[in-house]
N, C-alpha and C positions, 0 to 999 in steps of 0.2 A: 445638370446644366440644362439637360434637355428639356426639363419641365419646370425650370427657374421660374418661369412666369406665372405657372399654377401653384406652386409651393410658396411662392414668397408675393403673392398678388397683394397690391399695395403699399409694399415695404419700398421704402425709399434708402439711401445710404446710410442715413441717421439711424434709422430703426434697426438696419443690419448691424452698425457699428454697436449699439446697445446689446444686440442679442449674442452675436459671435465675440465670446473672450478674446483680447489679443494676446494673453500669455499661456494659451494652449498647447501650442506646437503645429497648430494648422487644423484645417478640416480634413479628417480622414474619409475617403472616396473608397467605399467597398466594392471592387471591380472584378466580378465574376466572367465578364464577357468580352475583356479588352477595351471598353469605350473610353478610356482614359488615354491610352496609348494610340487610340484611332483619332481621336480629337487632337491630341498634341501633335499628329502627324498632318493632319487634314486642315484644322483651324485651332492654331495654337492662340490666337487672338480671345477666342472664346472662353478658354482657362483663364488666360490673363486677366480678362474682364472680370470674371466671376471671382477670383482671387482677390483683385482689387476693389471690388465691391464690398465683400464679406471683411476686408482690411486682414485677412490671415492667408499663409499659403495653404495651398490645396496638397495633400498629401496622399498619392494612391497606394491601396494594398489589394494585392492580388488575391483573391479568394475562389473556393471552387462554388458551383452554383449548390451544392448541397449545403456548404458552411453558410452561404447567403440565406439561403432557404431557412435552416436552421436559426439562425440569429432572428430574423423575420417572425418566424412563428413564436421564437420564444419571446419577443416584444408584445405579440398579439395576446399572449397568454397571461402577461403580467397586467396587462390593459383591462382585463375582465375582472 
């Protein structure tokens, strides 16, 4: 959400609706630093706006930094 403008540059709601399937159960947010909970407390409208823009619910998942790092490294290796 913090980098939404960079990640989805040029996307409008129509493009988002084409790319985020409605029947997947939502967008998983892997949160290793408590960002989701902090945002839910300080600026819940930001979460609601992002969920509405995607057309699917946001589903937070607490993970450790080690787990998140491992998942990211795994993706980098598969991209090569």
